[in-house]
N, C-alpha and C positions, 0 to 999 in steps of 0.2 A: 120705451119710446112710444109705442102704440097706445098704451094706457093713457099717456099724457097728451099726445098730439093726434092720435088716430081714433079717438072715440072708442077705445077699447077693442077695436077690431084688429086682429093680428094677421089677417089674410092679405098678403101683398097683391094678389090679383084684384082686390077691391080698392086699391089705392091708385091715385093719379100719379103722373110722372113727377110733378113737383114734390109730392110727399115722399116718394121714393128717393129722389135726388137729395131732398132735405135730410133724410135718414142717412144716406151715404156720406153727405157732408159732415153730419154730426159724428159719425164713426171716424171719419178722417181727422176731424179736429181732436177727438179724444186720443187717437193714436199719435198724432203729431205732438200734442201736449205731453203725453206720457213718454214718448221718446226723447223729447227735449229735457225732461226731468232726469231721465236715465243718463243722457249724455252729460248733463251738468254734474251728476253724482260721480261719474267716472272721469271727470276732468276733460271731456272731449269738447273742443271749441268748434261748434258747428258754424259760427259766423265766418271764420277764416276760410271755410270751404265753399262759401257762397250759399249755404243751405239756410233757409229761413227757419228761425226757431220760434216755437209757440204757435198758437192759433192765429188765424187771419185777424180776428178781432183784437188780439193783443198787439198787433202791429199797426193799429189805427185805420183799419179798412172801413170804408163806407158800409154801413150795415143797417138794415131795418129790423134788427133783432136777431135772435138765434136762428140759425138755419132751420132748426126744427119748426119754427113758426112761420116760415115764409110761404107755406101753402095757404096761409090766411091773408095774403096780400090783396090790395084793392084791385078791382077789375081792370082799371087803366094800366096799372103796372103789370098785371098778369098778361094782358094783351101785348104789351111791349115786349115782355120776356118771350112770349110765344113767337112773335114776329122775328125777334132777333135770333132765336134758336133755329127757326125755319130758314132764315137767310143764311146762317152759318152752314147749315147742312146742304144748301143748294148752291153756294157760291164760295169757292175757296179763297178768292181775293177778299171777300167780305169777312170771312173767318180770320184771315191774317190781319186785316185792318182792325178788327175787334180786339185781337190779342195785343196789337200795338197800342191801341187806344187804352186798354186796361193797364198795360205796363206803364204808360206815360201819365195816366190821370187817376188811377185807382189802386196803386200799389200792387199791381199784378193780378188783382181779383178778376177772374173771367166769368164768374157766375152772375148772369144778369139780375137775378133776384137780390143780389147784394148791392146793387147800384141804386142810386136815387133815380126817381122817375125822370127828372130833367136830364140826367146823364144819358139814359137810354134814348130819350127823345132826340137829344143832340146827335148821338151817333147814328140813329136810324134816319135822321133827316139827310145825312150825307149819302144814304143808299136808297133813297126814295125813288 
């Protein structure tokens, strides 16, 4: 991951938060996809238990590319993501509203980096 997206540097202390979160998202997607395959092989129906099967991308989520590349997003979107994360940390009502917004308009994806810039602007305009 670091060789491809981190300029060959493996030291996590030299990475920004977006890179680290992107790495964790990537690991989570790999794990979810792998478990979905195992469940299918074993005849386990995850959909009946309300568990989402497969990666977020395979469920049609708004995406600007693989989570591994999101640390390369444009400055406007990066600023919106930072503002949203700060808002969520400082305001429990805003955090809950963001979760509801994501559930109703983005298939439950709560990672701001995976939303379109316009979507972030729309939400943040309600909390200005």
